[in-house]
KEKEDREN-299850 format. One record per residue: residue in three letters; x, y, z of N, C-alpha, C in turn. Coordinates in pm, 1 decimal, padded with zeros to 6 digits. Last residue first. Layout:
<rs>
rest / n.xx / n.yy / n.zz / ca.xx / ca.yy / ca.zz / c.xx / c.yy / c.zz
ala / X / Y / Z / X / Y / Z / X / Y / Z
...
</rs>
This chain:
<rs>
rest / n.xx / n.yy / n.zz / ca.xx / ca.yy / ca.zz / c.xx / c.yy / c.zz
gln / -02814.4 / 01947.8 / 00439.0 / -02838.4 / 02040.5 / 00463.3 / -02794.1 / 02141.7 / 00341.9
ile / -03024.1 / 01641.9 / 00327.1 / -02899.2 / 01697.7 / 00366.7 / -02910.4 / 01846.1 / 00377.6
pro / -03181.7 / 01337.4 / 00407.0 / -03137.2 / 01466.8 / 00337.0 / -03050.6 / 01547.5 / 00409.8
ile / -03091.1 / 01076.6 / 00154.8 / -03058.5 / 01069.1 / 00338.3 / -03094.6 / 01279.3 / 00316.3
cys / -03275.5 / 00784.3 / 00027.4 / -03264.7 / 00935.2 / 00026.8 / -03214.5 / 00980.1 / 00149.9
leu / -03195.5 / 00468.4 / -00117.8 / -03190.8 / 00541.1 / 00043.7 / -03147.9 / 00713.0 / 00009.8
glu / -03371.8 / 00317.4 / -00365.8 / -03251.5 / 00428.5 / -00328.3 / -03281.9 / 00456.4 / -00199.6
cys / -03273.4 / 00005.5 / -00580.1 / -03346.2 / 00057.1 / -00518.9 / -03241.6 / 00181.6 / -00472.2
gln / -03278.3 / -00302.0 / -00801.2 / -03193.3 / -00175.2 / -00765.8 / -03299.2 / -00092.6 / -00640.0
his / -03335.1 / -00432.8 / -00991.9 / -03327.6 / -00510.3 / -00905.0 / -03226.1 / -00406.1 / -00826.9
arg / -03485.1 / -00347.3 / -01227.4 / -03300.5 / -00398.2 / -01222.4 / -03268.3 / -00431.5 / -01108.5
asp / -03758.1 / -00309.2 / -01112.1 / -03700.9 / -00446.5 / -01230.8 / -03536.6 / -00467.4 / -01242.3
val / -03647.3 / -00092.4 / -00931.8 / -03719.5 / -00199.0 / -00885.1 / -03684.0 / -00356.6 / -00987.5
leu / -03629.9 / 00089.5 / -01137.7 / -03484.3 / 00061.9 / -01117.7 / -03538.2 / -00061.9 / -01010.1
thr / -03873.1 / 00131.4 / -01231.9 / -03764.3 / 00136.8 / -01367.6 / -03660.5 / 00091.5 / -01264.2
lys / -04019.6 / 00194.8 / -00951.7 / -04068.4 / 00020.2 / -01050.6 / -03914.6 / 00012.1 / -01167.6
lys / -03863.6 / 00324.3 / -00745.8 / -03890.2 / 00359.1 / -00854.6 / -03926.5 / 00209.2 / -00950.6
tyr / -03889.6 / 00351.2 / -00411.4 / -03879.7 / 00232.0 / -00490.2 / -03913.7 / 00228.7 / -00621.9
arg / -03657.0 / 00491.9 / -00169.0 / -03752.8 / 00528.3 / -00255.2 / -03736.4 / 00407.3 / -00371.4
glu / -03651.1 / 00593.5 / 00196.9 / -03664.9 / 00477.4 / 00109.8 / -03743.2 / 00472.4 / -00027.2
ile / -03564.5 / 00853.2 / 00354.0 / -03665.2 / 00796.2 / 00242.8 / -03604.8 / 00695.4 / 00181.8
val / -03554.7 / 01034.8 / 00653.0 / -03469.1 / 00949.8 / 00542.6 / -03581.9 / 00924.9 / 00431.9
pro / -03672.1 / 01351.6 / 00765.0 / -03660.2 / 01180.1 / 00776.3 / -03601.5 / 01157.2 / 00648.9
arg / -03616.1 / 01599.4 / 00844.8 / -03664.3 / 01556.4 / 00762.7 / -03637.4 / 01399.6 / 00785.4
asn / -03401.3 / 01754.6 / 01058.6 / -03565.9 / 01798.3 / 01055.5 / -03596.0 / 01709.2 / 00938.3
lys / -03162.0 / 01713.8 / 01007.3 / -03222.6 / 01614.3 / 01115.7 / -03380.5 / 01641.0 / 01112.3
asp / -02964.1 / 01643.9 / 00751.3 / -03061.8 / 01729.7 / 00810.0 / -03128.4 / 01666.4 / 00898.8
leu / -02637.3 / 01618.8 / 00771.8 / -02719.5 / 01576.1 / 00757.7 / -02805.6 / 01670.5 / 00852.4
leu / -02396.2 / 01698.1 / 00552.8 / -02402.6 / 01749.0 / 00686.4 / -02549.1 / 01691.4 / 00655.8
tyr / -02095.2 / 01554.4 / 00365.6 / -02250.2 / 01650.2 / 00358.8 / -02297.6 / 01639.2 / 00508.0
gly / -01843.1 / 01439.1 / 00266.1 / -01853.0 / 01596.6 / 00293.9 / -01964.6 / 01686.7 / 00330.7
leu / -01837.8 / 01216.0 / 00314.6 / -01857.3 / 01268.5 / 00129.1 / -01861.9 / 01365.3 / 00145.7
lys / -01800.9 / 01095.9 / 00512.6 / -01678.0 / 01104.0 / 00412.0 / -01685.7 / 01148.3 / 00344.1
lys / -02059.0 / 01191.6 / 00611.2 / -01963.3 / 01242.0 / 00682.2 / -01829.7 / 01229.7 / 00586.6
leu / -02204.2 / 00935.6 / 00437.1 / -02239.3 / 01103.0 / 00410.2 / -02127.1 / 01167.8 / 00491.1
glu / -02111.4 / 00717.4 / 00625.7 / -02057.6 / 00760.9 / 00490.4 / -02084.5 / 00900.9 / 00358.1
ser / -02223.0 / 00737.9 / 00819.4 / -02075.4 / 00749.6 / 00831.8 / -02018.4 / 00798.8 / 00687.4
phe / -02472.8 / 00702.6 / 00768.4 / -02448.7 / 00823.3 / 00768.6 / -02284.5 / 00838.4 / 00822.0
cys / -02490.9 / 00453.2 / 00590.4 / -02512.1 / 00537.7 / 00522.7 / -02485.4 / 00712.9 / 00581.6
met / -02477.4 / 00149.3 / 00740.9 / -02353.2 / 00260.7 / 00713.3 / -02344.1 / 00379.6 / 00664.4
gln / -02719.5 / 00103.8 / 00830.3 / -02583.5 / 00093.5 / 00947.1 / -02491.6 / 00161.6 / 00863.4
trp / -02868.0 / 00120.6 / 00581.5 / -02947.8 / 00169.6 / 00696.5 / -02793.1 / 00201.1 / 00803.9
ala / -02690.8 / -00058.2 / 00420.8 / -02695.3 / 00112.7 / 00365.1 / -02775.3 / 00159.9 / 00461.7
thr / -02780.3 / -00296.7 / 00572.4 / -02638.9 / -00225.0 / 00518.8 / -02627.1 / -00065.5 / 00467.6
gln / -03041.1 / -00307.8 / 00452.3 / -03002.7 / -00306.1 / 00599.8 / -02880.8 / -00236.2 / 00610.3
val / -03043.9 / -00329.4 / 00218.8 / -03091.4 / -00190.1 / 00226.8 / -03069.1 / -00175.2 / 00415.4
ala / -02921.0 / -00577.8 / 00169.7 / -02823.1 / -00460.7 / 00116.2 / -02934.2 / -00328.9 / 00172.9
asp / -03064.5 / -00763.5 / 00295.7 / -02972.6 / -00754.4 / 00307.1 / -02883.3 / -00616.4 / 00292.7
ala / -03317.4 / -00709.6 / 00104.2 / -03324.0 / -00692.2 / 00203.7 / -03176.5 / -00699.6 / 00279.3
thr / -03222.0 / -00544.6 / -00209.4 / -03208.3 / -00680.0 / -00102.5 / -03248.0 / -00614.8 / 00008.5
his / -03158.3 / -00378.7 / -00470.3 / -03305.2 / -00429.7 / -00388.5 / -03318.8 / -00545.5 / -00310.5
pro / -02829.1 / -00215.7 / -00393.0 / -02891.9 / -00357.2 / -00473.6 / -03064.5 / -00358.1 / -00357.1
ile / -02889.4 / 00132.3 / -00444.9 / -02811.5 / 00051.4 / -00387.4 / -02882.1 / -00074.5 / -00451.5
leu / -02788.7 / 00465.7 / -00439.0 / -02817.7 / 00393.3 / -00531.3 / -02747.6 / 00280.3 / -00492.6
phe / -02854.2 / 00738.8 / -00235.6 / -02768.6 / 00640.4 / -00277.7 / -02809.1 / 00508.8 / -00341.1
ile / -02881.8 / 01117.4 / -00274.0 / -02915.4 / 00939.6 / -00268.4 / -02833.7 / 00884.8 / -00326.0
leu / -02926.4 / 01315.6 / -00029.8 / -02806.0 / 01268.5 / -00131.8 / -02861.6 / 01102.8 / -00139.8
tyr / -03103.1 / 01595.7 / -00121.6 / -03106.7 / 01503.1 / -00037.7 / -02975.2 / 01380.1 / -00118.4
asn / -03344.7 / 01873.7 / -00013.9 / -03218.6 / 01873.8 / -00094.0 / -03183.6 / 01706.1 / -00037.5
gly / -03664.8 / 01932.1 / -00044.4 / -03561.5 / 01926.6 / 00001.2 / -03458.5 / 01860.0 / -00056.3
ser / -04072.5 / 01906.4 / 00060.0 / -03900.7 / 01935.9 / -00045.7 / -03789.9 / 01940.1 / 00061.1
glu / -04281.1 / 01687.8 / 00222.2 / -04199.0 / 01820.4 / 00191.7 / -04064.2 / 01780.1 / 00089.0
leu / -04584.9 / 01592.5 / 00114.3 / -04432.8 / 01520.3 / 00129.9 / -04344.1 / 01663.6 / 00104.9
asp / -04894.6 / 01598.7 / 00272.7 / -04726.6 / 01666.4 / 00212.0 / -04641.6 / 01636.0 / 00187.0
arg / -05145.5 / 01349.6 / 00242.2 / -05051.9 / 01446.5 / 00275.3 / -04983.5 / 01516.8 / 00217.8
cys / -05393.9 / 01105.2 / 00319.4 / -05367.2 / 01195.9 / 00182.3 / -05254.7 / 01323.4 / 00266.2
glu / -05495.7 / 00766.5 / 00301.0 / -05498.6 / 00899.6 / 00375.0 / -05395.8 / 00984.5 / 00269.2
ile / -05707.4 / 00466.0 / 00270.3 / -05581.2 / 00547.9 / 00232.9 / -05587.9 / 00713.1 / 00327.3
gln / -05934.2 / 00339.1 / 00360.1 / -05811.6 / 00306.5 / 00363.5 / -05685.9 / 00348.4 / 00304.1
asn / -06121.4 / 00528.3 / 00519.2 / -06073.5 / 00402.1 / 00553.8 / -05966.8 / 00341.3 / 00526.9
ser / -06143.2 / 00691.5 / 00267.5 / -06060.4 / 00766.2 / 00388.6 / -06026.9 / 00643.7 / 00477.9
ala / -06123.0 / 00633.9 / -00061.0 / -06179.3 / 00565.2 / 00075.6 / -06061.7 / 00606.2 / 00202.6
phe / -05999.8 / 00839.4 / -00285.9 / -06019.0 / 00713.9 / -00257.9 / -06116.2 / 00733.7 / -00126.9
thr / -06031.7 / 01032.7 / -00628.3 / -06058.4 / 01025.6 / -00472.0 / -06078.6 / 00889.7 / -00452.0
gln / -05840.4 / 01174.2 / -00860.9 / -05895.8 / 01059.9 / -00812.5 / -05939.1 / 01045.3 / -00673.1
asn / -05716.5 / 01398.0 / -01022.7 / -05841.6 / 01379.2 / -01055.9 / -05927.9 / 01222.5 / -00983.9
glu / -05420.8 / 01239.3 / -01002.7 / -05499.7 / 01353.5 / -01019.6 / -05631.0 / 01291.7 / -01059.6
pro / -05253.6 / 01066.9 / -00711.2 / -05295.9 / 01089.4 / -00878.9 / -05376.8 / 01152.8 / -00851.3
lys / -05010.3 / 01123.3 / -00518.1 / -05150.8 / 01117.3 / -00548.0 / -05176.6 / 01143.5 / -00699.0
asn / -04705.1 / 00900.7 / -00520.5 / -04746.9 / 01064.4 / -00538.7 / -04915.0 / 01017.8 / -00581.4
ile / -04738.7 / 00685.4 / -00234.5 / -04687.8 / 00707.8 / -00376.7 / -04781.1 / 00834.8 / -00390.6
cys / -04631.2 / 00512.8 / 00049.0 / -04691.5 / 00649.0 / 00018.5 / -04650.2 / 00626.3 / -00137.1
val / -04617.5 / 00457.8 / 00417.2 / -04572.8 / 00379.6 / 00251.5 / -04646.9 / 00469.3 / 00185.4
asp / -04454.6 / 00543.3 / 00733.4 / -04551.4 / 00541.8 / 00616.9 / -04486.7 / 00456.6 / 00470.0
tyr / -04477.9 / 00497.1 / 01057.5 / -04404.0 / 00427.6 / 00920.7 / -04505.0 / 00447.4 / 00833.3
arg / -04386.5 / 00627.3 / 01392.6 / -04449.2 / 00614.8 / 01281.5 / -04364.7 / 00556.9 / 01118.2
cys / -04320.6 / 00532.2 / 01736.2 / -04264.4 / 00558.8 / 01621.1 / -04364.5 / 00488.4 / 01484.8
his / -04456.3 / 00425.3 / 01955.7 / -04505.8 / 00598.3 / 01886.2 / -04464.8 / 00587.2 / 01765.8
cys / -04319.4 / 00233.7 / 02057.9 / -04478.5 / 00231.8 / 02075.0 / -04528.2 / 00328.5 / 01961.3
ser / -04051.2 / 00330.7 / 02079.8 / -04054.3 / 00264.0 / 01994.9 / -04221.0 / 00249.2 / 01935.1
met / -04023.8 / 00678.8 / 02225.7 / -04054.0 / 00574.8 / 02214.9 / -04100.8 / 00483.6 / 02051.0
val / -03796.4 / 00872.7 / 02029.4 / -03902.7 / 00866.7 / 02038.8 / -03931.8 / 00686.1 / 02065.9
lys / -03503.5 / 00878.9 / 01975.1 / -03567.7 / 00983.1 / 02077.3 / -03689.1 / 00963.2 / 02101.0
glu / -03425.5 / 00648.6 / 01860.0 / -03331.8 / 00677.8 / 01950.0 / -03432.4 / 00809.7 / 02034.0
pro / -03566.8 / 00632.0 / 01643.8 / -03612.4 / 00565.8 / 01774.0 / -03584.1 / 00591.3 / 01869.3
asp / -03738.8 / 00896.1 / 01494.2 / -03584.6 / 00845.8 / 01540.9 / -03640.9 / 00741.8 / 01637.5
asp / -04022.9 / 00897.6 / 01225.7 / -03930.9 / 00892.4 / 01402.6 / -03807.3 / 00793.6 / 01432.5
met / -04086.3 / 00800.9 / 01006.3 / -04123.3 / 00957.2 / 01050.9 / -04053.3 / 00932.9 / 01198.0
pro / -03962.6 / 00658.5 / 00742.9 / -03959.2 / 00616.2 / 00901.9 / -04002.1 / 00760.5 / 00963.6
ile / -04129.5 / 00553.4 / 00480.2 / -04065.0 / 00669.2 / 00527.1 / -04078.4 / 00650.0 / 00713.4
ala / -04119.8 / 00476.2 / 00132.8 / -04124.9 / 00422.8 / 00243.1 / -04055.5 / 00505.7 / 00363.4
tyr / -04252.6 / 00579.6 / -00193.3 / -04195.1 / 00576.5 / -00104.2 / -04188.1 / 00524.4 / 00043.7
ile / -04305.5 / 00418.5 / -00524.0 / -04321.8 / 00403.1 / -00399.7 / -04169.6 / 00448.9 / -00287.1
val / -04361.2 / 00560.1 / -00815.2 / -04259.1 / 00568.4 / -00730.1 / -04319.1 / 00554.1 / -00591.1
thr / -04465.6 / 00449.7 / -01159.5 / -04482.7 / 00438.4 / -00961.7 / -04361.9 / 00428.0 / -00917.7
asp / -04465.8 / 00407.1 / -01417.7 / -04429.7 / 00573.8 / -01361.1 / -04388.5 / 00567.2 / -01215.3
glu / -04545.2 / 00180.4 / -01468.1 / -04360.6 / 00237.2 / -01566.6 / -04312.3 / 00297.6 / -01432.1
asn / -04769.1 / 00116.6 / -01243.9 / -04762.5 / 00130.6 / -01362.6 / -04576.6 / 00171.5 / -01397.9
tyr / -05080.5 / 00091.6 / -01039.7 / -04939.6 / 00026.1 / -01079.7 / -04859.3 / 00081.4 / -01212.4
leu / -05300.2 / 00150.5 / -01014.0 / -05182.9 / 00272.0 / -00995.1 / -05091.7 / 00200.7 / -01006.1
asn / -05512.8 / -00054.3 / -00978.1 / -05470.4 / -00007.4 / -01128.8 / -05371.5 / 00126.2 / -01119.6
asn / -05601.1 / -00112.3 / -00755.0 / -05638.8 / 00027.6 / -00799.7 / -05587.4 / 00059.7 / -00923.2
glu / -05422.4 / -00355.1 / -00691.8 / -05591.2 / -00346.6 / -00687.1 / -05625.8 / -00237.2 / -00752.2
gln / -05197.8 / -00196.3 / -00690.9 / -05235.4 / -00275.3 / -00779.2 / -05359.5 / -00314.1 / -00800.9
val / -05230.0 / -00072.8 / -00404.3 / -05162.6 / 00005.0 / -00538.2 / -05246.9 / -00050.4 / -00649.9
trp / -05227.7 / -00285.3 / -00230.0 / -05384.3 / -00202.0 / -00284.0 / -05339.9 / -00136.3 / -00435.1
lys / -05044.8 / -00435.1 / -00262.9 / -05116.1 / -00563.6 / -00304.7 / -05235.0 / -00372.3 / -00356.7
lys / -04863.8 / -00233.2 / -00175.0 / -04839.4 / -00252.2 / -00262.7 / -04973.6 / -00337.0 / -00331.3
phe / -04946.9 / -00216.2 / 00134.2 / -04990.4 / -00129.2 / 00014.3 / -05014.2 / -00166.4 / -00128.0
thr / -04918.4 / -00490.1 / 00195.9 / -05048.7 / -00460.5 / 00187.6 / -05073.5 / -00308.4 / 00079.4
asp / -04646.1 / -00443.4 / 00151.3 / -04676.4 / -00567.8 / 00066.6 / -04865.4 / -00526.3 / 00055.2
met / -04567.0 / -00262.1 / 00359.0 / -04530.1 / -00220.5 / 00255.2 / -04617.0 / -00355.4 / 00152.0
leu / -04665.0 / -00388.5 / 00613.4 / -04729.9 / -00298.6 / 00565.4 / -04721.9 / -00248.9 / 00459.3
lys / -04455.7 / -00570.0 / 00601.6 / -04617.2 / -00612.4 / 00613.4 / -04714.2 / -00540.2 / 00507.7
tyr / -04257.7 / -00436.5 / 00670.4 / -04217.1 / -00507.2 / 00563.3 / -04390.6 / -00533.0 / 00543.0
asn / -04309.6 / -00331.8 / 00890.5 / -04360.2 / -00259.7 / 00847.3 / -04283.4 / -00305.9 / 00708.1
glu / -04303.1 / -00579.8 / 01048.7 / -04434.6 / -00521.0 / 01056.5 / -04456.1 / -00416.1 / 00976.7
ile / -04043.5 / -00611.1 / 01119.3 / -04130.9 / -00711.5 / 00980.4 / -04261.1 / -00632.9 / 01013.8
gly / -03937.7 / -00288.3 / 01235.9 / -03922.6 / -00456.0 / 01211.0 / -04028.1 / -00486.4 / 01079.8
tyr / -03999.3 / -00033.3 / 01478.2 / -03961.3 / -00065.7 / 01352.5 / -03935.1 / -00201.9 / 01323.6
ala / -04338.7 / -00015.3 / 01656.2 / -04176.7 / -00074.2 / 01678.4 / -04174.6 / -00092.2 / 01512.7
gly / -04578.5 / 00207.5 / 01573.6 / -04461.5 / 00083.6 / 01647.3 / -04355.8 / 00040.2 / 01627.4
thr / -04769.7 / 00253.7 / 01328.0 / -04738.2 / 00359.5 / 01434.0 / -04663.3 / 00223.6 / 01547.5
arg / -04827.3 / 00271.5 / 00940.7 / -04841.0 / 00202.9 / 01090.3 / -04773.5 / 00268.8 / 01235.5
arg / -05050.7 / 00435.2 / 00703.1 / -04950.5 / 00451.4 / 00822.7 / -04966.9 / 00382.0 / 00933.1
met / -05084.9 / 00463.7 / 00358.3 / -05094.5 / 00363.5 / 00455.3 / -04973.0 / 00417.8 / 00565.7
tyr / -05116.6 / 00739.9 / 00138.5 / -05043.0 / 00675.9 / 00204.5 / -05092.5 / 00601.0 / 00310.5
ile / -05084.2 / 00981.9 / -00086.8 / -05145.5 / 00897.3 / -00059.4 / -05070.6 / 00787.5 / 00014.0
val / -04899.9 / 01322.9 / -00127.3 / -04898.6 / 01170.1 / -00161.5 / -04984.5 / 01094.3 / -00073.4
lys / -04821.9 / 01594.9 / -00319.9 / -04897.3 / 01538.7 / -00223.7 / -04893.9 / 01415.5 / -00244.7
ser / -04515.6 / 01745.8 / -00302.9 / -04600.3 / 01667.1 / -00378.7 / -04681.0 / 01619.0 / -00278.7
ser / -04165.5 / 01958.0 / -00354.8 / -04311.0 / 01901.3 / -00289.3 / -04419.3 / 01797.0 / -00332.6
pro / -03911.6 / 01786.0 / -00514.7 / -03964.1 / 01883.4 / -00485.4 / -04146.2 / 01836.2 / -00399.4
ile / -03571.2 / 01681.2 / -00381.1 / -03730.9 / 01624.0 / -00423.3 / -03800.2 / 01731.0 / -00400.8
asn / -03270.2 / 01723.6 / -00571.2 / -03371.3 / 01845.4 / -00498.2 / -03519.1 / 01760.2 / -00497.8
glu / -02991.9 / 01558.8 / -00505.4 / -03106.5 / 01608.4 / -00596.7 / -03196.6 / 01678.9 / -00455.2
gln / -02703.9 / 01424.1 / -00622.6 / -02758.6 / 01500.0 / -00501.6 / -02856.1 / 01555.6 / -00619.7
thr / -02605.2 / 01033.6 / -00641.8 / -02621.0 / 01207.4 / -00690.7 / -02696.0 / 01281.0 / -00546.7
thr / -02399.2 / 00775.7 / -00595.8 / -02431.8 / 00904.4 / -00532.6 / -02524.2 / 00999.1 / -00626.0
ser / -02402.0 / 00389.0 / -00670.2 / -02329.0 / 00573.1 / -00702.6 / -02428.2 / 00639.5 / -00627.4
ile / -02439.4 / 00132.3 / -00506.2 / -02361.1 / 00152.7 / -00645.7 / -02307.7 / 00298.4 / -00692.6
tyr / -02303.7 / 00093.2 / -00168.5 / -02389.2 / 00201.1 / -00255.9 / -02315.9 / 00162.0 / -00387.8
phe / -02089.0 / 00012.0 / 00004.4 / -02265.6 / -00065.6 / 00012.9 / -02345.6 / 00003.3 / -00076.0
lys / -01793.6 / -00137.7 / -00189.7 / -01898.7 / -00054.0 / -00114.7 / -02019.1 / -00093.4 / -00087.5
leu / -01531.0 / -00380.2 / -00085.8 / -01685.3 / -00364.1 / -00154.4 / -01734.7 / -00270.0 / -00114.3
ile / -01181.7 / -00428.8 / -00172.1 / -01276.7 / -00336.3 / -00070.8 / -01416.0 / -00323.0 / -00191.5
thr / -00951.3 / -00659.6 / -00117.4 / -01054.7 / -00636.7 / -00218.9 / -01149.4 / -00550.9 / -00127.2
asp / -00768.5 / -00712.0 / 00009.2 / -00719.9 / -00593.8 / -00068.8 / -00821.2 / -00594.5 / -00142.2
gly / -00980.8 / -00942.1 / 00224.8 / -00819.5 / -00936.9 / 00198.9 / -00788.4 / -00772.9 / 00119.4
ile / -01252.6 / -00766.6 / 00166.4 / -01176.8 / -00922.7 / 00223.8 / -01072.5 / -00910.4 / 00138.7
thr / -01461.9 / -00532.1 / 00380.0 / -01341.8 / -00584.8 / 00302.6 / -01278.9 / -00677.2 / 00321.8
tyr / -01778.5 / -00457.5 / 00218.2 / -01735.2 / -00523.4 / 00307.6 / -01579.5 / -00551.3 / 00267.3
leu / -01840.3 / -00233.0 / 00041.4 / -01927.2 / -00271.6 / 00166.6 / -01865.0 / -00374.8 / 00277.5
val / -01797.3 / -00033.1 / -00222.8 / -01682.5 / -00084.9 / -00078.5 / -01802.4 / -00107.1 / -00026.9
asp / -01857.6 / -00075.2 / -00518.2 / -01736.6 / -00053.2 / -00501.7 / -01694.1 / -00039.4 / -00314.4
ile / -02056.5 / -00257.8 / -00764.9 / -02095.4 / -00191.3 / -00612.8 / -01929.9 / -00177.8 / -00576.1
gly / -02187.6 / -00299.7 / -00934.0 / -02126.8 / -00189.0 / -00942.6 / -02143.7 / -00120.5 / -00824.5
leu / -02224.1 / -00588.3 / -00988.6 / -02358.9 / -00510.7 / -00916.3 / -02295.0 / -00376.3 / -00957.9
asp / -02021.8 / -00610.7 / -01175.6 / -02155.1 / -00658.9 / -01204.8 / -02253.3 / -00555.8 / -01124.8
ile / -01777.1 / -00546.5 / -01029.8 / -01849.9 / -00544.1 / -01155.3 / -01959.2 / -00525.1 / -01179.3
thr / -01840.5 / -00749.2 / -00808.3 / -01831.2 / -00625.6 / -00796.0 / -01817.0 / -00527.1 / -00917.1
val / -01785.6 / -00978.4 / -00920.2 / -01928.2 / -00927.1 / -00906.8 / -01949.8 / -00841.1 / -00876.2
gly / -01523.8 / -00954.9 / -01024.3 / -01659.7 / -00970.3 / -01146.0 / -01757.8 / -00937.5 / -01103.7
ile / -01392.9 / -00951.9 / -00777.7 / -01369.1 / -00843.1 / -00897.5 / -01496.8 / -00856.7 / -00973.1
leu / -01480.0 / -01234.4 / -00725.3 / -01494.8 / -01112.5 / -00670.5 / -01513.7 / -00980.0 / -00729.4
ile / -01344.4 / -01348.2 / -00908.5 / -01466.0 / -01409.8 / -00897.0 / -01495.8 / -01286.6 / -00831.3
ile / -01026.9 / -01296.7 / -00901.0 / -01120.1 / -01261.2 / -00990.6 / -01301.3 / -01258.9 / -00993.6
lys / -01028.2 / -01401.6 / -00641.9 / -01014.3 / -01252.2 / -00629.1 / -01064.9 / -01233.1 / -00752.1
leu / -01018.4 / -01718.2 / -00686.6 / -01143.7 / -01635.4 / -00612.1 / -01169.1 / -01479.5 / -00603.1
phe / -00809.9 / -01694.5 / -00823.2 / -00933.7 / -01726.0 / -00929.4 / -01065.0 / -01662.3 / -00828.9
asn / -00617.3 / -01634.3 / -00630.9 / -00631.2 / -01566.9 / -00743.1 / -00779.0 / -01580.0 / -00849.2
lys / -00644.4 / -01889.2 / -00509.3 / -00660.9 / -01741.2 / -00432.9 / -00705.7 / -01647.2 / -00489.7
leu / -00619.0 / -02074.2 / -00659.6 / -00721.8 / -02060.0 / -00642.0 / -00753.8 / -01916.1 / -00562.8
ile / -00298.0 / -02049.3 / -00729.3 / -00437.3 / -01981.8 / -00808.1 / -00572.9 / -02005.8 / -00781.7
phe / -00247.7 / -02069.5 / -00473.2 / -00217.4 / -01971.6 / -00562.3 / -00313.9 / -01918.4 / -00660.9
ile / -00298.8 / -02365.1 / -00443.2 / -00401.2 / -02227.6 / -00362.5 / -00326.8 / -02097.3 / -00409.4
his / -00165.2 / -02431.3 / -00635.1 / -00291.8 / -02453.1 / -00645.6 / -00317.6 / -02366.2 / -00563.2
phe / 00114.1 / -02399.0 / -00520.6 / 00085.9 / -02366.9 / -00681.5 / -00072.1 / -02353.9 / -00670.3
ile / 00125.1 / -02541.1 / -00292.7 / 00122.2 / -02366.1 / -00308.6 / 00077.1 / -02343.4 / -00402.4
phe / 00119.6 / -02812.7 / -00375.3 / -00014.6 / -02774.5 / -00326.8 / 00027.1 / -02583.2 / -00317.9
his / 00333.4 / -02844.5 / -00591.7 / 00205.0 / -02853.8 / -00641.3 / 00124.4 / -02811.2 / -00554.7
leu / 00540.3 / -02820.3 / -00345.8 / 00500.5 / -02722.3 / -00475.8 / 00349.8 / -02674.2 / -00534.5
cys / 00445.6 / -03062.8 / -00241.7 / 00424.1 / -02910.9 / -00125.6 / 00441.0 / -02809.5 / -00234.1
leu / 00544.3 / -03192.6 / -00389.3 / 00402.8 / -03237.9 / -00377.1 / 00365.5 / -03099.4 / -00291.0
ala / 00853.8 / -03178.1 / -00405.5 / 00780.7 / -03145.5 / -00545.2 / 00593.9 / -03132.4 / -00481.5
tyr / 00872.1 / -03249.7 / -00136.4 / 00923.7 / -03163.3 / -00192.9 / 00843.4 / -03085.4 / -00307.4
leu / 00804.2 / -03531.5 / -00139.3 / 00748.6 / -03444.4 / -00076.7 / 00776.3 / -03297.8 / -00117.1
leu / 01023.2 / -03607.4 / -00344.0 / 00897.8 / -03617.1 / -00410.3 / 00735.7 / -03568.9 / -00293.2
met / 01270.3 / -03547.1 / -00213.0 / 01210.1 / -03481.0 / -00366.7 / 01077.3 / -03482.7 / -00372.3
gly / 01201.1 / -03753.0 / -00036.4 / 01252.5 / -03600.3 / -00006.3 / 01182.9 / -03537.1 / -00110.2
ile / 01229.7 / -04014.9 / -00174.1 / 01105.7 / -03954.2 / -00086.2 / 01059.1 / -03826.6 / -00045.5
pro / 01475.3 / -03959.8 / -00307.0 / 01368.2 / -03978.6 / -00407.6 / 01233.6 / -03912.4 / -00305.6
leu / 01623.8 / -03977.1 / -00045.0 / 01658.2 / -03859.6 / -00152.7 / 01527.4 / -03857.7 / -00232.1
tyr / 01691.6 / -04196.3 / 00077.6 / 01610.0 / -04086.6 / 00153.0 / 01563.7 / -03988.5 / 00068.2
ser / 01919.4 / -04302.1 / 00011.3 / 01782.6 / -04396.8 / -00028.2 / 01663.1 / -04292.7 / -00005.9
ile / 02087.9 / -04106.7 / 00018.0 / 02071.7 / -04128.0 / -00100.9 / 01912.0 / -04221.9 / -00129.8
tyr / 02169.6 / -04136.8 / 00312.6 / 02062.7 / -04014.8 / 00274.3 / 02058.8 / -04024.7 / 00113.2
leu / 02228.4 / -04366.5 / 00303.0 / 02122.8 / -04369.3 / 00399.0 / 02041.4 / -04247.4 / 00343.1
thr / 02469.9 / -04326.6 / 00224.3 / 02406.6 / -04459.2 / 00070.3 / 02218.5 / -04452.1 / 00198.9
leu / 02600.0 / -04194.3 / 00363.1 / 02628.3 / -04109.1 / 00240.6 / 02477.6 / -04249.6 / 00175.2
</rs>
C-alpha cells in the first residue's frame, strides 16, 4: 500500500500529461481542418485530393458553352508535348504584346492538336492563338491564320498554376463521365486564358462534348 501511494503522484502526473497531449493533438487536427476548409472556400475548389474526411475538387466550377467558329492567328510547334510548349506560349505572348494586341478582352487559346497515344510524338502539333483582329495583316513568317472550329464544350474553371492545369488534364476525362457527358473525340481540348480570369489567377480547360 505504501509503495502504491508513493507512485500515485507520478502516475497521476503521467496521466495528466497524456490527457494534455491528446487534447492538443485534437485541437491541432481541427485547426488544420479549418485551415483546409478555409483554403477550399477561398479558391472555390471542392474536389482535388482526399485528406481524411475533407475532399477537394480540381475545378472551381463547370459551365456548358457553345464556342463559335472564328478566325485565329497562331504560332505552332511540332514535336513531343512538354516544356517546349511553355516556351512557345511565352514567345507568342511577347509577340502579342509587342504588336499591341494584349488588352482586357484578350483571350489566348492553347490547343494540343493531336493525341500522343495515336500520333507519334515527333508529329504532335501544338497551337497557341488569339482571335484575328479585324483590318490587320501580319507577316506570314511570324504568324499564321486558320479557322477555329465551333462546337459544344464543358468548361472547367481551374486555378491558373502549372500544377492545377496538369491535374485538370489528368482528371478531366473521368470527371466528364461522372457528370454524364460524352467526349467528342473529333475536336481537340482547348486551354483558354482570358485576361480577365488570368488576372484573378484562373483559367479554363474546355472539353469538347457531343
